[in-house]
N, C-alpha and C positions, 0 to 999 in steps of 0.2 A: 361619435363616441358617447355622447350623452343621450342619445336616442330621442331626440326633439321634446325636451321637457317643456311643461307649461310654465307660466310665469311663477306660480307658487313654488314648483319643483325646483326651478332655476334658482330662486331666492334662497332655498333651503341648501342647494349645493353651493353656492356663493358663500353663505355664512359658515357652512362646515370648513370650506377651504380657507376662509380667513381665519377661523378659529384655530385650524391646524397650523397655519403659518404662525399666528401669534404664539401658540405653544411651542413651536420649534424655536422661536427667537428667545423666548423666555428661558427655555432650557439651555440655550447657548450662553446667555447672559449669567446664569447661576453656575455654570461649569466654567472650565478654562477656555472653551471654545472660541468665541468671537475675540475676546481680549488678547488671548495669548497669540492667535494668528495674527491680529492687528499689530501688536508690539513688535512681533517678529519681522513683519513686513517694514516697520519703521526702522528697526535695527539694520536690516539690510540696505535700505534706502540711504540711512545716515553713513553707513560704511562705504557705499558707493560713492557718495559725495566726498568722502575723505580719501578716496583712491585706494581702498583696501584690496589686496589681491585675495585670491580664493583660499589660500592657507590662512591668511589673517582673518578672513571672515569666519572660518571654522573656529579658530582659537577664541576669538572675541565672542562669538555666539556661545561658546561652551563657558567662558568666563563670565558672561553676563547672565546666565541661567538663574532664573529665580530673583533677579534684581530688579529694581525700578529703573527704566531706561530713559536716559536723557542725553541730548546731544553732547553736552560737555563729558559726562561720565564716559560715554563711548569713545570720545576723542581721546580723553586722558588714558583709557585702557589701551587703545591703538599706539599712542604714544609710548607707553611703557613696553609694550610688546616689541616695537621697533628698536627701542634702545637696548633690549636684551640681546638682539641679533648681532 
C-alpha cells in the first residue's frame, strides 16, 4: 500500500497521519461531536440502570435535550414521567 518507503518517507507519512488525527480530534472537541455522543451514551446507560423501557428512553431523551445531564436529574425526570402515567 505504501510502496516500500524509506525511513525518511515513512517518518513523513507517520507525521502527516498524526497531524490528521490531531486535527480530527480538535475539530470534534470544538463542535458537538465527541461530547454530544458521549453524553448521549451516558444518558442511555443511566436509563438502563433505572430500568427505563424504550418509550421512556425516547421521552426522557427528548426532555433532556440541551440540558446538563446528571444521574439525579435523569432519575427525577423518569420519576415524573412514571407518575404522569
